Every structure is written in C-alpha cells, then in structure tokens.
N, C-alpha and C positions, 0 to 999 in steps of 0.2 A: 645218673643224675647227681650233680655235685651238691654238697651240703653247704649251705650258706652260713657264714659266721656272723654273729651279732655281738658287738663289743659293748659291755656294760661297765660303767665306772662305779667303783665302790670306794671312794676316797675317805676312808675312815681311819682315825687314829685312836678310837675309843678303847681299843684293847691294849694300848701301850701306856706305860708310866712316863712322865716327862723326863727328858734327859737331864734337866736341871730344874730347880724349883720355879724358875721364871720362864722356861722355854716350852715349846710344843714340838712333838716329833714331826719329822718331815715326810713320812710315808704317804700322807694325804695328797702330796704333790705328784705322786708317781703316775697316776693316769694321765695327767696333763703333760708330763715330761715325755711319756711314751707316745702320746698322740702327736707331739711336736715333731717326732721323727717319722711321720706318715704311716703309722701303724695301720690305721683303718684302710687307707688307700692301698697299701701293699697287700693287705689281706682281702681286699675287695669286700669289706664287711659292712653290714648295716650298723649305723650308729643307734644303739639301744638306749642312749641317754645316760643318766647319772642318778644314783640313789644318794641323796644328800644326808649326811649324818647330823646328829645333834651337835651342839657346841661342845668343844673339848674343854672340860673344866673338872679336874679331880676334886676341887673344893677342899674340904677338910678330911678327906679320906685318910684313914690310918690303918696300919696292919691289924687284922682281926675283924675288919668291917665287911669281909666278903670281897667279891670281885669289884674292883673300881669301875664305875660307869655301868654297872650291871643293868639298871633299868633302861638306859639309853641303848645299850647293846641289844637288849631283848627287842625293843621297838624296831631298831635298825634291821635286825635279823628277819623279823616278820615282813618288813617292807622289801628287803632284798629277795626273800624267798618268793614273794609274789611276782617280782620282775623276772627272776630266773624262770619261774613257772610259765609265764606268758611267752618267753622266748622259746622254750621247749614246745609249748603248744603250737607255735607257728612252724614247727619242724626245723628250727634253726639250731645251730651249735653255739651255745653261750661261751664267751670268753670274758671273764670277770676280772677287771683290773683293780686290785687293791692298792693302797690300803694295807692295813696290818692283817695278821692271820685270823683275827676274830671274824672276818668275812666268811670263814668256813661254817659258822653257825647258821647263817642264812642259806648257804648252799646245801648244808646237811638237812635242814628243815624241808627244803624243796625236794630233795631226793627221797626223804622219808614219805612225803605226801605221794610222790610218784610211785614208789614201791607199793604203797597201800592200794593205789588205784589199779595197778596191774597184777596185784596178788603175788608179788615177788619181793626180793630184797635187792637193794641197790648197794654196791660196794664203794670203797674209797681207796684210791691210790694216793698216798700221802708222801710227796717228794719234798723233803725238808732237811736242813742241816741239823735240826734239833727235834727231839721227840715231842715237845710241847705237851708233856704228859704229867705235869704237876697237878695235884689235886689234894683235897683234905686228907686222903688216906695215906699220902706219902710225903706231906710237907706240913710244917708247923702252921702255915696259913697261906692263903692264895691272895692274889691281888690284881693280876693283869691277864685278861682273857686271851691275849695273843700268845702268851706262854703256856696256856692251859687248854688250847682249842681242841687238841686231839682227845684229851681227857673229857672235856665237856660233851663232844659229839658222840662219845662212846658211853655216855650216861653217868659220868663221874662229876660230882660237884653240885652246886646249888641248883635247885629245881627251876628257878626263874630263868636260867640259861640252858640247863641240861635237859629240861622237859617242857619246852614250849609246846603249847596246844595239847599237853598231856602225852606227848610222844617222847619215849625214853627207852632205849637209846635211839639216836638217829641212825647210827651204824652199829651193827653187832661187831664184837671184837673179831670174830672169825671172818668178817667181810672187809677187813682193813689190811692193806699192805703198805708198810712203811719203807721207803727207799731213801738212801742218802744221808742218814744220820751218821754222826761220827762214832767210831768204835768205842770211845770213852763216854758216850752219852750216859748221864747219871741215872736215867730211868730205863735203861736197856733191860735190866732184869725184871722190872715191873711189866714191861711190854711182853717179855717172854712168859711171865707167869700168867698174864691175861690171855695168852693164846694169840696175840697179835703178831702176824708174820712180819719179819724185818729183813732187810738186806742193807747193812751198813756200807759205807764207802769202800772199805777194802774188798768186800765180797762183790760189790757192784762192779768195781774196776777189774777184779779178777775174772768175772764172768762176761763182762762187756755190757755196754748199754743196750744193744739190740736184744741180746739174749735175756737181759734183766727185764725188759719190757714184755717179752714173750712169757717169761716166768710169772710176771705179775698177772698177765691174762689168765694163766692156768690156775693161779691161786683163787681167782674170782670166777671160776668157770660155772659155779652154781648160782651166781647172782644174775639178776635180770639185766643189769647194766652197771656202769660205775662212773664216778666223778673223779677228776684229777685235781689235786691241790699241789701247787708248786710255790715254794718259798725260795726266792733267789739266793738265800744264804746257803743253799745246797752247793753253790759254787765256791771254789776256793778264793779266799780274799786276795791271793796273789793276782787273780784275774778280775775279781769283782768285789771290791771292798765297800761299796756304797750300800751297806745294810746297817742295821742298828747294833748287831752283835756278830761281827765277822769271826769265823772260827776256822783255824787251819785244818787241812786235811780234806778239802772238798773236791768236787769234780770240775772239769773244764767245760767251757762253752760248747765245744764240739760234742762232748758226751751228753750234755743236757739236750742238745738238739736231736741227737739220735734217739735218746730215751723218750723225749716228748713225741717224736714222730712215730715211734713204735707203740706208744700208749694210745694215741688218738687214731691210729690206722685200723680202726674197727668200728662198725656201726653201733657197737655196744658201749662205746665211750660217749657219755652224754654231755660233757662240757669240761672246761678248764678254768681255774682261777690262778692268778699270779699275784704274789704278795711280797711285802717288806722291802722293796726297792726304795731307797731314800735319796731323792735328788739333792738334798742338802750336802751330800758327800760326793756329788758329781757336778762340780762347778762348770765344766766345759761340755757336759752332755755326752761324753764319749761312752760312758757305761750304759746310758739309756740307749744309745745307738746300737751297742752290741747286744743288749737284751732284745731289742726290736728285731735285729737280724736273726737271732736265734729263734725267737717266737715265730716269725714269718716262715722260716725254713722248716721248723718243727711242726707247724700246723699245715704244711702243704698237703699232706694226705687228706685232710678234711675237705679241701676245696678242689681237689683233682677232679677232672671231668668224669672219671669212672668211679668216684667215691659213692658209696652206698648210703642212702638216707638213714637216719637213726633207727635202730631196732632194739626192742626189748625182748629178751627171752622170757618165756613163761617159767615159773618155778618148776624145778625138776625134782620129783620125789626120790629118784635114785641117780647116782652118778652115771654119766654117759661113758661108754668104753673109749679107751685111747685109740688113736689112729695107729695104723700099721707102722712098722719100723722104717719102711721106705719113706713115708711122709715126714716122720720125725727127723730122719737123717737129712732130708732136704732143708727143713727149717733150720737145723743146726748149722749146716754148711752155709746157708745164707747169712745167719747171724754172725758166724765166724768171719765171713768176708766183710760184713759191715763193721764189726768191731776191730778188725785188723786195720782198716782205714781210720777208724776213730782213734785208735791208739797213736797212729802217726800224727794225726791232726792235733791230738792232745799234747803230744810232745812239742810240736811247734808252738802251741799256745802257752805251754809252760815257759818257754824262752821269752815270748812276748810279754807274758804276765810278770815275769821277774823284772824285765826292763821297765814296765809300767809301774810296778811297785816301788822301784828305786827312785823313780822320778815323780811319784805322786805327791802333790803339794796340798793335800786336803787338810781337814781339821786334825789337830794334834792327836796322836794315838790311834788313828784309824787303822794304820798298818803296823803300828808298833815298831817302826824303824825298818825292819826287814822281814817281810812275810815269807814263810817257808814256801818252797815250790809246791806246785800242785801234786797231791798224792802223798806228801810227807806227813806222817802221823805223829802227833806229839802226845806222848803218854803222860799226860798231866793229871789223869784221874777224873776229869770231868770236862764237860763242854763249857763254853762261855755262856753268856745269857741266852735266853730262848724266847725271843719275841715278846719280852715283857716290858721293855722300856725303850724309849726312842733315843737314837743318836749316841749310844755309848761306844767307847773304844773296844778293841778286842778284850774279851774277858769282862766286859762291862756288865753292870747289874741291870739287865734288861727288864726284869720284872719289878725291881725295886725302885728304879729311878734314882739310885744313889748308893753309896758304899754300904749303907746299913739296911737296905731294903731287900726283899726276897728276890733272888736270882731265878732265871727261868729254869735252871737246872736244879732247883731246890731253893732253900732259904739260907742266906748267909748268917752265920753266928755273929753276935755283936763283936766288933773289933776284928773281924776276919779280914785281913789285908791281902789274902791270896788273890791271884789273878786268874779268872776263868775257872775256878773250882768251887762248885756249890757245896753246901753243907746241910742239905735237907736230911730228914730222918732216914729216907730210903737211899741216900747217896753213898758213895764210897770215895770221899775225897782222897786224892793222892794214891789211889789204887793203881795197880798195874794195868797195862793195856791188855785188852782181851780181844780175841779174834771173833769174827762174826759167827752167828749161829750157823752150823753146817747146813747145807741144802737138804741133806737127808733127814735132818731133824725138822726143818721148816716144812718139808714135804709131807710130814705126817698129818698136818692140818689141811692138806690140799685135796680137793676132790678132782679126780681125773676128768679132763674135759678135752675139747677139741682145740687144736692149735688156732691161734689168731690169724688174720689175713696178712698177706705180705704188704710191703709198703707200696703206696701209690706213687705217682710221679711227683716227687718233692722238688723244691728249689734249693739254692744255696749249696751247702755241703752235700746234702742228700741227693741233689740232682746229679752230682758227679759219680755217685755210686749206684744210681738207679739202674743202669744196664746190668748190674750184677744180681738184681733182685728177681726172683721168680714169683709170679703171682699165683695165688690159690684162692678158691672160692670161699665165701663166707657161709657159715651154717644157717639153717632155717630160722627165720625170725618170727616174732609175734608182735604186731604193731601195737603201740600204746594207744593210738587214737588221739583225737584232739580234745582239748579242754580238761585234761586230767589233773592239772595242778591248780585249778581254780577252786579255792576253798573259802567258805564263809569264815568271818572272824570268830574267834572263840568267845563264848558268852562271858559276861563280866564276872560271874562267880566261878569261872574255871579254876579247879584246884591247882593248876599250874600257872596261875596268874603271875605274869612277869613283874608285877609291881610289888614284890614282897618287901616287907618293912625292913629286912635286914640287909638290903643292898645299899651300895654306896650312893 
C-alpha cells in the first residue's frame, strides 16, 4: 500500500534577521513558489493547508535581548506541531514547506510527543550546509532562531523555545545525524564534543549519497523512527544560490536527490521539511523548478505502489545483531552502483552550474562574481552565515542582519570586515581546513542495527538506476496507532511558559 504525502506550508520568516533595516526576508514566499511548479500534482499529494505565522516585526530588538521573535516562534511551533501530528495520525507522510529553519522547532515538538506516545525515541537527520548550533554556551549572544535551531531542539538555549510543554530536549544528542555541513563549520568541534554524529560534505562525497543515507539509518537504528530536515543551502551555490547565505563547497542536485531517496525509503522515516529557499533570488523561477524536480524524484520511494506504511519500532533495550556479511556486501554493492551514477551526474551538473553561475543576473553579491565549482572546499576557517538573517550575500551576516550583528557561525567582533568568517567564542576564525570525523570514530556512537530497505521505484534520475537496485524486506514493525499526537494545551502556569519576559 502506497504512502500518501500531505504537503503543509510553513511560510515563516520569524527565525531570520532582516537583510536590511527596512526589508523582510523572502523565505516566506518559498511554499508558493514551489507550488507554482506543480509540486502537489506531481507528488499526488493532499493539500494540508498552511500554518500562518505572526507578523514579521523585529521591533526594537537589540543584541542581548535573547532570540528575536521568541514569543511568536513559540506560538508558531505549537501550532505547527499540532498540524504535523494530525497528518501523521491520518497515516500520511508530511512534507513541510518552509520558511526558515525555525520550523524545525514545531517538527521537533511533534516528534517528541510521538516518541512519548510510543515509548521510544525519535531521531533527526539534519541535512544542512551549516550546523545551526550557536547557543549561549558558545556565543556572546543569540538572536536568530534559524541559525540556532539545532542547538534549540537539542535542549540548548532559552526555555521558552528549547523546552516547550516542559519537553527538553526534543532530540537527544545521540539521536541526531548531521549531513552536509562544510568542513570548516565553526561549531564542528562543539558537535563532536556533544556526541552528535556528523558527516561533512567531503566525507559525504567520498562515501557517496546512497551509502551516506544507509549510514544514517544505521546511526539511528535504536530510534523508533526519525524526521528529516533539509536546508537547501546544503547545495553548492554554483548550482543553487537562491538562499540567504550561500556557502561554497556544497553538494549537487543529483546527490541531494539520491540522498533524499535513501533517507525516505523506509517506513521508519516519518516526514520531511524543506527550508531556506528564497524566491527573491530566483527571478525567473528556474531554481524553484530544479528544487521541485529534485524533491519529486527524491520522494518517489514514499509513493511507490509497494511502499510500506509508516512504522515505528519499539524501544530496544539491547542492540540487535548485525546481518551477515553476505547481506552487507549486497547493500554495499548496490550503494556503489548508485553512487557511481551519482558521481557522473554530479559532474555534468557542475558544468551546468558554472554556466549558470556565470550568467546569473540576481542581486549583487549573491554569487560573488564567480562561485567555485561544486565540491571545491575553501579553507577560510569558517562558514558564512547560518540561517540567521535573510537575503545576505555569500559570507553575509545571516544572524545579525548587518555587518555588526551576530553571524550564524558565531558573533562577529565589532569592526570585523572579514567575509564569511565568524568570531564567536567557540570558533576558530582563519583556522586551517580540517578533514571530516573518520567513520570509525563516528561509529563508536552507533548501535548496530539492521540495514534499511532498498529503493522503491523512483522517478527522474533514480528511475534510470532502478533496474540496478535489489530489494530487501523491512524489519518487523510496531504500529503507532491513531491519535497519538493529539495533546491538550499546557496549563497557563506551565514552568516552560513560552511567554517569558526576557524574549524579544
């Protein structure tokens, strides 16, 4: 029985700082731009409507006031969690169209409720060009939730966002897998110290998208299920510059498609959200069209006729044994065939991306003149901004909304004129390029588990490689049952009251 997709719009800008004092970020337009390219019809999805955010108005927010729009984001997250919960209660697969990365708070709250209901833990696969891990423990101050969302959903930061309904954290550190950050991400060492498993772009490309998806499954083998967050700035700006802080060294559309297909091709994947696409930097709609093509092909395993309905595994007190070497070899061979084709397609996309980058006539500074080809790493010691401010050029101050505000990779020192290098307390501006954490180190936190299912019949790029794929059965499920995410509103005197006096 195929799984039905339900598309829910989350057109919020509340987690971003304004690109200029008099402008508003454009990410709120993303759901409409993607719908204009027939996303719902091509997915054969149910229209689950829209969760409308509060008015975007930073007001007189100043650094040191806490997260800007915190009260509005808390309210929005509660409403979004309810809607995601109702979709899952119907047995459907939610696809949430952001909006900025602060939509993750609503998704995380819904997943925590679900985990509580089934007596297990829900994991998170965080696919993003930046770690979004700024918090009061590693930065002078915070300001934009979209540059801090991973920190908030793992329990770091102010309680009116990190502990809604008294739940903290929404995801445990060991239940998070981060994919696609740049090797120079300023908070990479903080992630490692926290025990959060990461696979930066160099390691992702070396292992391949299909095997990386399989690896992510294995890292979360002890979770009852998992949610997928995708920030489109994981793509290289040579092929997709229409984000608020493009950062060189990302992946190609073909790789994102195969990665997404691998992540959703299991009944234990509970849903996906897509964030940070900014139509203001896509005047002819060509990038929106490419995103839609990638999402439709990547989600094909969800709607394939033989797709299995959502399943949640019960909590396991002890790790399950690995499968035999014969099965593992089969999965590896399949992944190598998929990734071999992905590499060829990515090479073609690099050429097309360079041509597009040379002819792009968008807002000044979006591509910085000549974006490097896909896969080229720039050892500048830090990422550019990280979902903290809208509409900035490469190296722009996403979290601060201006040259003197906090960058998503930390907080810039006054007068810091460097481009794309944060200067937070925990950062290493100008530091040398470092390699990804070796797989044998990351594997120490891994609980052995069964291999995920093979790909179903996908469309687009994946359709051409489908004959190469060998299918294998899915492990035994434990159904979650209906109505699990319907929760009463917290009482007015809840200690995690989202209306704290210290919010913006």
